[in-house]
MARDREN-843194 format. One record per residue: x, y negated, z of N, C-alpha, C, O, CB in turn; residue in three letters. Coordinates in nm, 3 decimals. Glycine has a CB too. Layout:
# residues N
       n_u       n_v       n_w      ca_u      ca_v      ca_w       c_u       c_v       c_w       o_u       o_v       o_w      cb_u      cb_v      cb_w   residuo
         X         Y         Z         X         Y         Z         X         Y         Z         X         Y         Z         X         Y         Z       ALA
...
This chain:
# residues 200
       n_u       n_v       n_w      ca_u      ca_v      ca_w       c_u       c_v       c_w       o_u       o_v       o_w      cb_u      cb_v      cb_w   residuo
     1.495     3.166    -4.503     1.361     3.215    -4.536     1.303     3.297    -4.422     1.184     3.289    -4.391     1.366     3.299    -4.665       MET
     1.390     3.377    -4.360     1.345     3.461    -4.248     1.301     3.375    -4.131     1.200     3.405    -4.066     1.456     3.557    -4.204       LYS
     1.376     3.269    -4.104     1.340     3.179    -3.994     1.207     3.110    -4.022     1.131     3.083    -3.930     1.450     3.075    -3.970       SER
     1.178     3.080    -4.151     1.051     3.017    -4.187     0.934     3.108    -4.153     0.835     3.064    -4.093     1.048     2.982    -4.336       PHE
     0.944     3.237    -4.190     0.836     3.332    -4.162     0.824     3.358    -4.012     0.713     3.378    -3.961     0.860     3.463    -4.236       PHE
     0.936     3.360    -3.940     0.930     3.378    -3.795     0.860     3.260    -3.729     0.780     3.278    -3.637     1.070     3.396    -3.737       GLU
     0.890     3.138    -3.777     0.822     3.020    -3.722     0.674     3.022    -3.755     0.591     2.985    -3.672     0.886     2.891    -3.777       ALA
     0.639     3.066    -3.878     0.497     3.076    -3.915     0.425     3.180    -3.830     0.312     3.157    -3.786     0.484     3.112    -4.064       PHE
     0.490     3.294    -3.807     0.432     3.397    -3.723     0.411     3.348    -3.581     0.308     3.375    -3.519     0.519     3.521    -3.723       LYS
     0.509     3.274    -3.530     0.497     3.219    -3.396     0.383     3.118    -3.389     0.312     3.109    -3.288     0.628     3.153    -3.353       LYS
     0.365     3.041    -3.498     0.259     2.940    -3.501     0.121     3.004    -3.500     0.033     2.961    -3.425     0.275     2.852    -3.623       PHE
     0.101     3.107    -3.584    -0.034     3.165    -3.595    -0.068     3.256    -3.479    -0.185     3.289    -3.460    -0.046     3.242    -3.724       ILE
     0.032     3.297    -3.401     0.003     3.384    -3.287     0.001     3.309    -3.155    -0.009     3.370    -3.049     0.106     3.495    -3.279       THR
     0.009     3.175    -3.160    -0.002     3.099    -3.038    -0.144     3.109    -2.984    -0.239     3.126    -3.059     0.036     2.952    -3.061       ARG
    -0.155     3.098    -2.852    -0.285     3.118    -2.787    -0.390     3.019    -2.830    -0.504     3.058    -2.853    -0.269     3.111    -2.639       GLY
    -0.355     2.890    -2.842    -0.456     2.791    -2.876    -0.505     2.807    -3.019    -0.622     2.783    -3.047    -0.401     2.651    -2.855       ASN
    -0.417     2.847    -3.112    -0.460     2.868    -3.251    -0.556     2.987    -3.259    -0.658     2.980    -3.327    -0.338     2.891    -3.342       VAL
    -0.522     3.095    -3.190    -0.609     3.213    -3.192    -0.743     3.181    -3.127    -0.847     3.219    -3.179    -0.541     3.332    -3.120       VAL
    -0.740     3.111    -3.015    -0.865     3.075    -2.947    -0.950     2.985    -3.034    -1.072     3.000    -3.039    -0.835     3.005    -2.814       ASP
    -0.886     2.890    -3.103    -0.961     2.802    -3.193    -1.024     2.880    -3.307    -1.139     2.856    -3.344    -0.869     2.691    -3.248       MET
    -0.949     2.974    -3.363    -1.003     3.054    -3.474    -1.121     3.137    -3.426    -1.222     3.148    -3.496    -0.894     3.146    -3.534       ALA
    -1.109     3.197    -3.307    -1.221     3.275    -3.253    -1.341     3.186    -3.229    -1.454     3.224    -3.258    -1.179     3.345    -3.124       ILE
    -1.316     3.065    -3.173    -1.427     2.973    -3.149    -1.497     2.932    -3.276    -1.620     2.924    -3.280    -1.377     2.850    -3.077       GLY
    -1.420     2.905    -3.381    -1.481     2.867    -3.509    -1.563     2.982    -3.567    -1.674     2.960    -3.616    -1.373     2.824    -3.609       VAL
    -1.509     3.105    -3.560    -1.582     3.220    -3.615    -1.711     3.244    -3.538    -1.816     3.266    -3.597    -1.494     3.346    -3.611       ALA
    -1.703     3.240    -3.405    -1.823     3.262    -3.324    -1.923     3.149    -3.346    -2.043     3.174    -3.355    -1.786     3.273    -3.173       VAL
    -1.873     3.025    -3.355    -1.963     2.913    -3.378    -2.033     2.922    -3.512    -2.151     2.891    -3.523    -1.887     2.783    -3.369       GLY
    -1.960     2.966    -3.615    -2.022     2.981    -3.746    -2.131     3.088    -3.745    -2.239     3.068    -3.799    -1.917     3.017    -3.850       THR
    -2.101     3.202    -3.682    -2.201     3.309    -3.672    -2.321     3.263    -3.590    -2.435     3.293    -3.623    -2.139     3.436    -3.611       ALA
    -2.293     3.191    -3.482    -2.402     3.144    -3.396    -2.489     3.044    -3.471    -2.612     3.048    -3.459    -2.346     3.080    -3.269       PHE
    -2.428     2.955    -3.548    -2.504     2.858    -3.627    -2.592     2.929    -3.729    -2.706     2.889    -3.753    -2.410     2.759    -3.697       THR
    -2.538     3.034    -3.790    -2.617     3.109    -3.888    -2.738     3.174    -3.821    -2.848     3.176    -3.878    -2.530     3.217    -3.957       ALA
    -2.719     3.226    -3.699    -2.831     3.289    -3.629    -2.940     3.186    -3.596    -3.058     3.211    -3.619    -2.782     3.358    -3.499       ILE
    -2.899     3.072    -3.543    -2.997     2.970    -3.506    -3.066     2.914    -3.630    -3.187     2.889    -3.629    -2.929     2.856    -3.428       VAL
    -2.991     2.895    -3.738    -3.051     2.846    -3.861    -3.154     2.944    -3.916    -3.261     2.904    -3.960    -2.944     2.819    -3.966       THR
    -3.121     3.072    -3.912    -3.217     3.173    -3.958    -3.341     3.174    -3.869    -3.452     3.194    -3.917    -3.152     3.313    -3.959       ALA
    -3.321     3.154    -3.740    -3.435     3.152    -3.648    -3.528     3.034    -3.678    -3.650     3.049    -3.682    -3.387     3.145    -3.502       PHE
    -3.468     2.916    -3.699    -3.551     2.799    -3.726    -3.621     2.809    -3.861    -3.739     2.774    -3.874    -3.466     2.673    -3.722       THR
    -3.547     2.857    -3.963    -3.608     2.866    -4.096    -3.707     2.980    -4.105    -3.805     2.972    -4.179    -3.502     2.883    -4.201       LYS
    -3.682     3.088    -4.028    -3.771     3.204    -4.039    -3.890     3.199    -3.947    -3.992     3.261    -3.976    -3.695     3.327    -4.010       GLY
    -3.882     3.125    -3.835    -3.991     3.125    -3.738    -4.046     2.985    -3.714    -4.167     2.962    -3.726    -3.944     3.186    -3.606       ILE
    -3.959     2.892    -3.681    -4.006     2.759    -3.644    -4.058     2.683    -3.765    -4.167     2.625    -3.762    -3.893     2.680    -3.577       ILE
    -3.979     2.683    -3.872    -4.019     2.605    -3.990    -4.151     2.652    -4.051    -4.233     2.567    -4.085    -3.910     2.613    -4.095       SER
    -4.177     2.782    -4.066    -4.308     2.822    -4.120    -4.425     2.778    -4.034    -4.532     2.743    -4.085    -4.313     2.972    -4.137       PRO
    -4.403     2.779    -3.900    -4.511     2.733    -3.812    -4.537     2.584    -3.831    -4.652     2.540    -3.834    -4.478     2.763    -3.666       LEU
    -4.430     2.507    -3.845    -4.448     2.364    -3.870    -4.500     2.337    -4.011    -4.568     2.237    -4.034    -4.317     2.291    -3.850       LEU
    -4.468     2.426    -4.104    -4.514     2.407    -4.243    -4.664     2.425    -4.257    -4.722     2.387    -4.359    -4.442     2.504    -4.336       ALA
    -4.727     2.483    -4.155    -4.873     2.496    -4.159    -4.941     2.360    -4.162    -5.056     2.347    -4.204    -4.923     2.576    -4.040       LEU
    -4.868     2.258    -4.116    -4.924     2.124    -4.116    -4.930     2.064    -4.256    -5.000     1.965    -4.280    -4.843     2.033    -4.025       LEU
    -4.856     2.125    -4.348    -4.855     2.073    -4.484    -4.928     2.169    -4.577    -4.954     2.284    -4.542    -4.710     2.050    -4.534       SER
    -4.961     2.118    -4.692    -5.032     2.201    -4.790    -4.939     2.289    -4.870    -4.982     2.389    -4.928    -5.111     2.113    -4.884       THR
    -4.809     2.253    -4.874    -4.715     2.330    -4.956    -4.674     2.460    -4.889    -4.636     2.556    -4.957    -4.592     2.248    -4.985       SER
    -4.681     2.464    -4.759    -4.639     2.585    -4.689    -4.490     2.596    -4.670    -4.442     2.695    -4.615    -4.687     2.704    -4.762       GLY
    -4.415     2.496    -4.713    -4.269     2.495    -4.697    -4.229     2.361    -4.640    -4.255     2.255    -4.698    -4.196     2.523    -4.834       ASP
    -4.165     2.367    -4.522    -4.129     2.241    -4.455    -4.029     2.162    -4.538    -4.040     2.040    -4.551    -4.071     2.269    -4.316       LEU
    -3.929     2.232    -4.593    -3.827     2.162    -4.671    -3.883     2.102    -4.799    -3.824     2.010    -4.856    -3.713     2.256    -4.705       ALA
    -3.998     2.154    -4.847    -4.057     2.104    -4.972    -4.148     1.984    -4.950    -4.201     1.928    -5.045    -4.135     2.214    -5.041       ALA
    -4.168     1.946    -4.824    -4.254     1.831    -4.798    -4.185     1.704    -4.849    -4.067     1.680    -4.823    -4.286     1.819    -4.645       MET
    -4.263     1.623    -4.922    -4.205     1.503    -4.983    -4.313     1.400    -5.005    -4.433     1.428    -5.004    -4.134     1.537    -5.117       LYS
    -4.264     1.279    -5.024    -4.353     1.168    -5.055    -4.317     1.120    -5.195    -4.210     1.063    -5.217    -4.341     1.052    -4.949       TRP
    -4.406     1.144    -5.287    -4.381     1.115    -5.427    -4.405     0.966    -5.453    -4.514     0.914    -5.430    -4.471     1.202    -5.519       VAL
    -4.301     0.900    -5.500    -4.312     0.758    -5.535    -4.357     0.743    -5.680    -4.440     0.659    -5.713    -4.176     0.685    -5.513       ILE
    -4.300     0.828    -5.766    -4.338     0.824    -5.906    -4.346     0.966    -5.958    -4.253     1.046    -5.944    -4.238     0.740    -5.990       ARG
    -4.461     0.995    -6.018    -4.481     1.128    -6.074    -4.388     1.150    -6.194    -4.350     1.056    -6.264    -4.628     1.149    -6.115       GLU
    -4.355     1.276    -6.213    -4.272     1.308    -6.329    -4.357     1.299    -6.457    -4.473     1.340    -6.458    -4.209     1.450    -6.314       ALA
    -4.297     1.247    -6.561    -4.364     1.239    -6.691    -4.318     1.356    -6.775    -4.200     1.371    -6.807    -4.335     1.102    -6.763       GLU
    -4.415     1.440    -6.810    -4.385     1.562    -6.885    -4.459     1.557    -7.018    -4.576     1.520    -7.025    -4.425     1.689    -6.804       VAL
    -4.389     1.594    -7.123    -4.448     1.600    -7.257    -4.448     1.745    -7.303    -4.346     1.813    -7.298    -4.371     1.508    -7.358       GLU
    -4.561     1.790    -7.348    -4.574     1.927    -7.394    -4.583     1.927    -7.546    -4.676     1.870    -7.604    -4.699     1.996    -7.330       ILE
    -4.487     1.990    -7.608    -4.484     2.001    -7.754    -4.476     2.148    -7.791    -4.378     2.216    -7.759    -4.364     1.920    -7.815       VAL
    -4.577     2.197    -7.857    -4.584     2.338    -7.899    -4.566     2.432    -7.780    -4.496     2.533    -7.789    -4.477     2.367    -8.006       ASP
    -4.629     2.396    -7.669    -4.625     2.481    -7.551    -4.497     2.471    -7.470    -4.480     2.544    -7.373    -4.645     2.622    -7.591       GLY
    -4.406     2.382    -7.508    -4.280     2.364    -7.437    -4.285     2.233    -7.361    -4.308     2.127    -7.420    -4.159     2.367    -7.535       VAL
    -4.262     2.241    -7.228    -4.264     2.121    -7.147    -4.129     2.053    -7.150    -4.025     2.116    -7.132    -4.304     2.155    -7.003       GLU
    -4.133     1.925    -7.173    -4.011     1.844    -7.174    -4.030     1.729    -7.076    -4.127     1.653    -7.086    -3.978     1.792    -7.317       THR
    -3.935     1.717    -6.981    -3.945     1.611    -6.880    -3.889     1.484    -6.941    -3.771     1.476    -6.977    -3.868     1.650    -6.749       ILE
    -3.975     1.386    -6.950    -3.931     1.257    -7.003    -3.870     1.173    -6.892    -3.760     1.121    -6.907    -4.049     1.182    -7.069       ILE
    -3.942     1.159    -6.784    -3.893     1.088    -6.664    -3.906     1.180    -6.544    -4.013     1.234    -6.516    -3.973     0.954    -6.641       ASN
    -3.795     1.198    -6.475    -3.797     1.289    -6.360    -3.877     1.229    -6.245    -3.897     1.108    -6.236    -3.655     1.320    -6.313       ALA
    -3.922     1.316    -6.159    -4.000     1.274    -6.042    -3.910     1.200    -5.943    -3.795     1.238    -5.921    -4.067     1.396    -5.973       GLU
    -3.963     1.096    -5.886    -3.892     1.021    -5.781    -3.971     1.040    -5.652    -4.087     1.000    -5.642    -3.878     0.868    -5.818       VAL
    -3.904     1.105    -5.552    -3.974     1.136    -5.427    -3.876     1.128    -5.310    -3.756     1.150    -5.325    -4.041     1.277    -5.434       ALA
    -3.931     1.098    -5.195    -3.853     1.098    -5.070    -3.872     1.235    -5.003    -3.982     1.269    -4.962    -3.899     0.980    -4.972       ILE
    -3.764     1.312    -4.994    -3.770     1.449    -4.941    -3.756     1.446    -4.788    -3.651     1.482    -4.734    -3.658     1.539    -5.005       MET
    -3.860     1.402    -4.721    -3.853     1.395    -4.576    -3.860     1.532    -4.511    -3.824     1.548    -4.394    -3.964     1.307    -4.522       TYR
    -3.907     1.631    -4.586    -3.911     1.767    -4.531    -3.770     1.822    -4.505    -3.746     1.890    -4.405    -3.986     1.860    -4.628       GLY
    -3.678     1.792    -4.597    -3.538     1.835    -4.578    -3.478     1.770    -4.454    -3.406     1.833    -4.377    -3.453     1.800    -4.702       THR
    -3.513     1.639    -4.436    -3.465     1.570    -4.316    -3.523     1.632    -4.190    -3.453     1.652    -4.091    -3.500     1.421    -4.322       LEU
    -3.653     1.663    -4.194    -3.715     1.728    -4.078    -3.651     1.863    -4.050    -3.629     1.900    -3.935    -3.866     1.744    -4.100       LEU
    -3.622     1.938    -4.158    -3.558     2.069    -4.141    -3.421     2.054    -4.075    -3.386     2.132    -3.985    -3.544     2.139    -4.277       GLN
    -3.343     1.955    -4.119    -3.211     1.933    -4.061    -3.222     1.889    -3.916    -3.143     1.932    -3.832    -3.134     1.827    -4.142       ALA
    -3.320     1.804    -3.886    -3.338     1.759    -3.746    -3.378     1.876    -3.657    -3.328     1.889    -3.545    -3.446     1.647    -3.738       ILE
    -3.466     1.961    -3.708    -3.509     2.077    -3.629    -3.390     2.171    -3.605    -3.370     2.220    -3.494    -3.624     2.153    -3.701       ILE
    -3.311     2.195    -3.711    -3.192     2.279    -3.695    -3.099     2.221    -3.589    -3.049     2.292    -3.502    -3.117     2.293    -3.829       ASP
    -3.076     2.089    -3.598    -2.987     2.024    -3.501    -3.041     2.037    -3.359    -2.967     2.070    -3.267    -2.968     1.875    -3.536       PHE
    -3.171     2.012    -3.342    -3.230     2.019    -3.208    -3.227     2.161    -3.153    -3.200     2.181    -3.034    -3.375     1.968    -3.211       LEU
    -3.254     2.259    -3.238    -3.253     2.398    -3.192    -3.112     2.441    -3.153    -3.093     2.502    -3.048    -3.309     2.490    -3.301       MET
    -3.013     2.409    -3.237    -2.874     2.446    -3.205    -2.829     2.375    -3.078    -2.764     2.436    -2.993    -2.780     2.410    -3.323       ILE
    -2.864     2.247    -3.065    -2.825     2.173    -2.944    -2.892     2.232    -2.821    -2.830     2.245    -2.716    -2.862     2.025    -2.958       SER
    -3.020     2.268    -2.834    -3.093     2.323    -2.720    -3.034     2.457    -2.677    -3.015     2.482    -2.558    -3.241     2.339    -2.753       PHE
    -3.006     2.542    -2.774    -2.950     2.674    -2.741    -2.810     2.658    -2.680    -2.777     2.725    -2.582    -2.944     2.764    -2.867       VAL
    -2.729     2.570    -2.737    -2.596     2.545    -2.679    -2.607     2.490    -2.539    -2.529     2.527    -2.450    -2.517     2.449    -2.767       LEU
    -2.704     2.399    -2.518    -2.724     2.344    -2.384    -2.761     2.453    -2.285    -2.710     2.456    -2.173    -2.833     2.236    -2.386       PHE
    -2.850     2.544    -2.326    -2.891     2.654    -2.237    -2.772     2.745    -2.205    -2.753     2.787    -2.091    -3.005     2.737    -2.301       CYS
    -2.691     2.776    -2.309    -2.576     2.864    -2.286    -2.474     2.797    -2.194    -2.423     2.860    -2.101    -2.509     2.901    -2.420       ILE
    -2.445     2.669    -2.221    -2.349     2.598    -2.136    -2.401     2.583    -1.994    -2.324     2.594    -1.898    -2.319     2.460    -2.195       LEU
    -2.531     2.560    -1.979    -2.589     2.549    -1.845    -2.577     2.681    -1.771    -2.542     2.684    -1.653    -2.736     2.505    -1.853       ARG
    -2.608     2.790    -1.842    -2.596     2.921    -1.780    -2.451     2.952    -1.744    -2.422     3.002    -1.635    -2.652     3.030    -1.873       PHE
    -2.358     2.921    -1.837    -2.217     2.948    -1.810    -2.166     2.863    -1.694    -2.089     2.911    -1.611    -2.133     2.921    -1.936       ALA
    -2.209     2.735    -1.689    -2.166     2.648    -1.579    -2.219     2.698    -1.446    -2.147     2.702    -1.346    -2.213     2.504    -1.603       THR
    -2.349     2.738    -1.445    -2.406     2.791    -1.321    -2.334     2.919    -1.278    -2.308     2.940    -1.160    -2.555     2.819    -1.338       ALA
    -2.302     3.003    -1.376    -2.230     3.127    -1.343    -2.092     3.098    -1.288    -2.050     3.160    -1.190    -2.219     3.216    -1.467       PHE
    -2.021     3.003    -1.351    -1.887     2.969    -1.303    -1.892     2.905    -1.165    -1.807     2.933    -1.080    -1.819     2.874    -1.402       MET
    -1.993     2.818    -1.142    -2.007     2.757    -1.009    -2.035     2.862    -0.903    -1.979     2.857    -0.793    -2.118     2.652    -1.009       ASN
    -2.121     2.958    -0.937    -2.151     3.065    -0.840    -2.028     3.150    -0.814    -2.002     3.190    -0.701    -2.267     3.153    -0.890       ARG
    -1.952     3.178    -0.921    -1.830     3.257    -0.903    -1.729     3.182    -0.818    -1.662     3.241    -0.732    -1.768     3.294    -1.039       ALA
    -1.717     3.050    -0.841    -1.624     2.970    -0.761    -1.667     2.964    -0.615    -1.583     2.970    -0.525    -1.614     2.828    -0.817       ASN
    -1.798     2.953    -0.592    -1.847     2.951    -0.454    -1.819     3.084    -0.384    -1.778     3.087    -0.268    -1.997     2.921    -0.450       LYS
    -1.842     3.194    -0.457    -1.816     3.326    -0.398    -1.667     3.342    -0.368    -1.630     3.396    -0.263    -1.863     3.438    -0.492       MET
    -1.581     3.297    -0.460    -1.437     3.306    -0.437    -1.395     3.220    -0.318    -1.311     3.260    -0.238    -1.359     3.263    -0.562       ALA
    -1.457     3.101    -0.307    -1.425     3.013    -0.195    -1.469     3.075    -0.063    -1.398     3.068     0.037    -1.491     2.875    -0.213       LYS
    -1.590     3.137    -0.063    -1.637     3.203     0.059    -1.547     3.319     0.098    -1.518     3.339     0.216    -1.780     3.252     0.040       LYS
    -1.503     3.394    -0.002    -1.413     3.506     0.027    -1.280     3.455     0.084    -1.225     3.514     0.177    -1.387     3.590    -0.099       MET
    -1.230     3.345     0.027    -1.105     3.288     0.079    -1.122     3.238     0.222    -1.035     3.255     0.307    -1.057     3.174    -0.011       GLN
    -1.239     3.173     0.246    -1.265     3.125     0.382    -1.282     3.241     0.479    -1.242     3.232     0.594    -1.389     3.035     0.385       GLU
    -1.343     3.352     0.431    -1.361     3.468     0.518    -1.229     3.536     0.549    -1.208     3.588     0.658    -1.457     3.567     0.454       ALA
    -1.139     3.535     0.451    -1.009     3.599     0.472    -0.908     3.507     0.540    -0.809     3.554     0.595    -0.954     3.647     0.340       LEU
    -0.933     3.376     0.536    -0.835     3.282     0.589    -0.810     3.301     0.739    -0.694     3.304     0.780    -0.881     3.141     0.563       ARG
    -0.916     3.314     0.826    -0.888     3.335     0.969    -0.806     3.459     0.995    -0.717     3.459     1.080    -1.016     3.343     1.047       PRO
    -0.837     3.566     0.922    -0.760     3.689     0.941    -0.614     3.667     0.905    -0.524     3.710     0.976    -0.819     3.802     0.856       LYS
    -0.593     3.600     0.793    -0.455     3.570     0.752    -0.386     3.480     0.854    -0.268     3.497     0.884    -0.453     3.503     0.613       ASP
    -0.463     3.384     0.909    -0.406     3.293     1.007    -0.368     3.368     1.134    -0.262     3.346     1.191    -0.504     3.180     1.040       LYS
    -0.458     3.459     1.177    -0.428     3.538     1.297    -0.307     3.627     1.274    -0.220     3.640     1.360    -0.549     3.624     1.337       GLU
    -0.301     3.689     1.155    -0.186     3.773     1.124    -0.057     3.691     1.121     0.047     3.736     1.168    -0.206     3.845     0.990       GLU
    -0.065     3.569     1.066     0.053     3.483     1.061     0.095     3.443     1.202     0.214     3.443     1.235     0.027     3.358     0.975       ALA
    -0.003     3.407     1.287     0.029     3.371     1.425     0.087     3.489     1.501     0.182     3.475     1.578    -0.095     3.318     1.497       GLU
     0.028     3.608     1.479     0.081     3.728     1.545     0.223     3.758     1.500     0.308     3.795     1.581    -0.010     3.849     1.516       GLU
     0.248     3.743     1.370     0.384     3.765     1.319     0.481     3.663     1.376     0.595     3.696     1.408     0.386     3.760     1.165       ALA
     0.435     3.536     1.390     0.521     3.433     1.447     0.552     3.464     1.594     0.665     3.447     1.639     0.456     3.294     1.434       ALA
     0.449     3.509     1.667     0.472     3.545     1.808     0.567     3.663     1.818     0.656     3.664     1.904     0.339     3.578     1.877       ARG
     0.548     3.762     1.732     0.637     3.879     1.735     0.780     3.839     1.702     0.874     3.887     1.765     0.588     3.986     1.637       ALA
     0.796     3.750     1.604     0.931     3.705     1.569     0.994     3.626     1.683     1.114     3.639     1.709     0.927     3.620     1.441       ALA
     0.913     3.544     1.750     0.965     3.467     1.864     1.005     3.559     1.978     1.110     3.540     2.040     0.861     3.366     1.913       GLU
     0.921     3.659     2.006     0.955     3.754     2.112     1.080     3.834     2.077     1.164     3.860     2.163     0.837     3.849     2.138       GLU
     1.092     3.873     1.949     1.212     3.946     1.906     1.336     3.859     1.921     1.442     3.907     1.961     1.197     3.994     1.761       ALA
     1.323     3.731     1.886     1.437     3.641     1.901     1.475     3.624     2.048     1.594     3.623     2.082     1.404     3.504     1.839       ALA
     1.373     3.612     2.136     1.402     3.601     2.279     1.467     3.727     2.332     1.561     3.721     2.411     1.274     3.571     2.357       LYS
     1.416     3.844     2.287     1.475     3.970     2.332     1.619     3.983     2.284     1.705     4.028     2.359     1.391     4.089     2.281       ALA
     1.646     3.943     2.160     1.783     3.949     2.109     1.873     3.854     2.186     1.988     3.888     2.215     1.786     3.916     1.960       ALA
     1.821     3.735     2.219     1.901     3.639     2.296     1.930     3.692     2.436     2.042     3.678     2.487     1.827     3.503     2.305       GLU
     1.829     3.755     2.500     1.849     3.813     2.633     1.949     3.926     2.629     2.034     3.939     2.717     1.716     3.862     2.691       GLU
     1.938     4.010     2.525     2.033     4.122     2.513     2.175     4.069     2.492     2.270     4.124     2.548     1.993     4.214     2.396       ALA
     2.189     3.964     2.412     2.322     3.906     2.392     2.377     3.847     2.521     2.496     3.860     2.551     2.318     3.799     2.282       ALA
     2.289     3.782     2.599     2.333     3.725     2.727     2.377     3.833     2.825     2.479     3.820     2.892     2.221     3.641     2.790       ARG
     2.296     3.943     2.831     2.332     4.053     2.921     2.463     4.117     2.878     2.547     4.151     2.961     2.219     4.158     2.925       VAL
     2.480     4.134     2.745     2.604     4.194     2.696     2.724     4.106     2.728     2.831     4.155     2.763     2.595     4.219     2.545       ALA
     2.705     3.972     2.715     2.814     3.880     2.747     2.848     3.886     2.896     2.966     3.883     2.933     2.777     3.737     2.707       ALA
     2.744     3.894     2.982     2.769     3.904     3.126     2.841     4.034     3.160     2.934     4.035     3.240     2.638     3.894     3.204       GLU
     2.796     4.143     3.099     2.861     4.273     3.123     3.007     4.268     3.079     3.095     4.319     3.148     2.786     4.386     3.049       GLU
     3.030     4.207     2.963     3.167     4.197     2.913     3.252     4.111     3.007     3.368     4.143     3.034     3.169     4.139     2.771       GLU
     3.192     4.001     3.055     3.266     3.915     3.148     3.297     3.988     3.278     3.408     3.978     3.330     3.187     3.787     3.178       ALA
     3.200     4.063     3.330     3.223     4.140     3.453     3.330     4.247     3.432     3.416     4.267     3.517     3.093     4.205     3.502       ARG
     3.322     4.315     3.317     3.422     4.418     3.289     3.561     4.357     3.276     3.659     4.415     3.323     3.386     4.493     3.160       ALA
     3.569     4.239     3.212     3.699     4.172     3.199     3.753     4.129     3.334     3.872     4.141     3.361     3.686     4.051     3.106       LYS
     3.663     4.076     3.422     3.705     4.034     3.556     3.751     4.155     3.638     3.850     4.147     3.711     3.589     3.961     3.629       ALA
     3.677     4.267     3.625     3.716     4.388     3.699     3.851     4.439     3.652     3.933     4.482     3.732     3.610     4.498     3.684       ALA
     3.874     4.434     3.520     4.003     4.479     3.466     4.116     4.389     3.516     4.223     4.438     3.553     4.000     4.480     3.313       GLU
     4.091     4.257     3.516     4.193     4.166     3.567     4.222     4.189     3.715     4.337     4.184     3.758     4.150     4.021     3.545       GLU
     4.115     4.214     3.795     4.133     4.243     3.938     4.212     4.371     3.959     4.298     4.379     4.047     3.997     4.254     4.009       GLU
     4.182     4.474     3.876     4.255     4.601     3.887     4.403     4.582     3.855     4.491     4.634     3.924     4.195     4.706     3.795       ARG
     4.428     4.505     3.746     4.568     4.481     3.709     4.640     4.400     3.818     4.758     4.424     3.845     4.575     4.407     3.574       MET
     4.569     4.303     3.880     4.631     4.225     3.986     4.664     4.312     4.106     4.771     4.297     4.166     4.540     4.110     4.028       ARG
     4.574     4.403     4.143     4.598     4.493     4.255     4.715     4.586     4.225     4.798     4.613     4.312     4.472     4.576     4.286       LEU
     4.722     4.633     4.101     4.833     4.720     4.064     4.965     4.646     4.077     5.064     4.701     4.127     4.816     4.774     3.922       GLU
     4.967     4.520     4.032     5.091     4.441     4.043     5.127     4.419     4.190     5.244     4.429     4.228     5.075     4.304     3.971       VAL
     5.027     4.390     4.271     5.054     4.369     4.414     5.104     4.497     4.480     5.197     4.495     4.561     4.928     4.319     4.486       GLU
     5.041     4.611     4.443     5.084     4.738     4.501     5.228     4.770     4.460     5.307     4.816     4.542     4.991     4.852     4.457       GLU
     5.260     4.745     4.335     5.397     4.771     4.289     5.496     4.680     4.361     5.605     4.723     4.401     5.407     4.750     4.137       LYS
     5.457     4.553     4.377     5.545     4.460     4.448     5.565     4.501     4.593     5.675     4.493     4.648     5.490     4.318     4.441       ALA
     5.455     4.546     4.655     5.464     4.590     4.795     5.549     4.716     4.806     5.628     4.730     4.899     5.323     4.616     4.852       GLN
     5.533     4.806     4.711     5.612     4.929     4.713     5.761     4.897     4.694     5.848     4.956     4.759     5.564     5.028     4.603       ALA
     5.788     4.803     4.604     5.928     4.765     4.584     5.987     4.699     4.710     6.103     4.722     4.745     5.940     4.670     4.463       GLN
     5.904     4.617     4.776     5.951     4.552     4.899     5.979     4.655     5.008     6.078     4.646     5.080     5.849     4.450     4.949       ALA
     5.888     4.755     5.019     5.907     4.859     5.119     6.032     4.942     5.088     6.108     4.978     5.178     5.784     4.949     5.127       GLU
     6.052     4.971     4.960     6.172     5.047     4.920     6.299     4.968     4.951     6.398     5.023     4.998     6.166     5.083     4.769       SER
     6.294     4.838     4.924     6.410     4.754     4.950     6.438     4.746     5.101     6.553     4.749     5.143     6.387     4.613     4.892       LEU
     6.331     4.736     5.181     6.350     4.733     5.328     6.406     4.864     5.377     6.492     4.865     5.466     6.219     4.703     5.400       ALA
     6.360     4.974     5.323     6.411     5.106     5.364     6.557     5.120     5.327     6.637     5.174     5.404     6.329     5.219     5.299       LEU
     6.593     5.073     5.209     6.733     5.080     5.168     6.822     4.995     5.259     6.935     5.033     5.287     6.748     5.035     5.022       LEU
     6.773     4.884     5.302     6.849     4.799     5.394     6.869     4.867     5.530     6.976     4.862     5.590     6.778     4.663     5.412       ARG
     6.761     4.932     5.577     6.772     5.003     5.705     6.875     5.116     5.696     6.954     5.140     5.788     6.633     5.061     5.747       GLN
     6.873     5.184     5.583     6.971     5.295     5.564     7.111     5.238     5.559     7.205     5.296     5.615     6.942     5.375     5.434       ILE
     7.123     5.124     5.492     7.256     5.063     5.484     7.304     5.018     5.624     7.420     5.037     5.660     7.254     4.941     5.385       ARG
     7.215     4.960     5.700     7.252     4.916     5.835     7.292     5.036     5.924     7.388     5.028     6.000     7.135     4.838     5.901       ASP
     7.217     5.145     5.912     7.249     5.264     5.992     7.383     5.320     5.952     7.460     5.363     6.037     7.141     5.372     5.977       LEU
     7.411     5.321     5.825     7.542     5.372     5.781     7.654     5.284     5.832     7.760     5.335     5.870     7.547     5.381     5.627       LEU
     7.635     5.153     5.833     7.739     5.065     5.882     7.761     5.085     6.033     7.875     5.079     6.079     7.703     4.919     5.851       GLN
     7.655     5.108     6.110     7.666     5.128     6.253     7.736     5.262     6.285     7.810     5.273     6.383     7.529     5.123     6.317       GLN
     7.711     5.359     6.201     7.772     5.488     6.229     7.923     5.486     6.207     7.993     5.573     6.259     7.708     5.594     6.143       SER
     7.972     5.394     6.134     8.114     5.385     6.109     8.176     5.321     6.233     8.297     5.301     6.238     8.144     5.303     5.979       LYS
């Protein structure tokens, strides 16, 4: 039961259902306003063309009603047969007025939306070069930063290679010096040995 009410709540709170309900309510109120305008202003002006003074009451009588009066009481024997073209005219006028007002509103809304779209497009076009320049500047800065990082890495590698070569040269010189010192010591020991043998 709880899931049923949750699904119902989700259904009635969906955007399209709410928008449709608002549209129906506004349309009903709008129709009432236009109908009151036509019946209160337009129809009386058109009714001046008739003798009845009421547009909806205009009719073409095909057969008059037969009325019998007995003791002052009217009794309709045969009802009147008439074509109520005034009601049709009233409905046509209502339709034309509602259509005309809707057309004017839609035309105004379309013109407003087109103008807003043009203004938005102009603003985008005005901002686009600036954005393009900023993007190009950022790309150039990133390229320069990449080149600088590559150069720094190359210099660091060269420095490291030079330092490694210098260390190897120092170690080689130390080995040579030690070997030379050992050779000199060995030669000195031989000379001492030879002198000792001669002294005997």
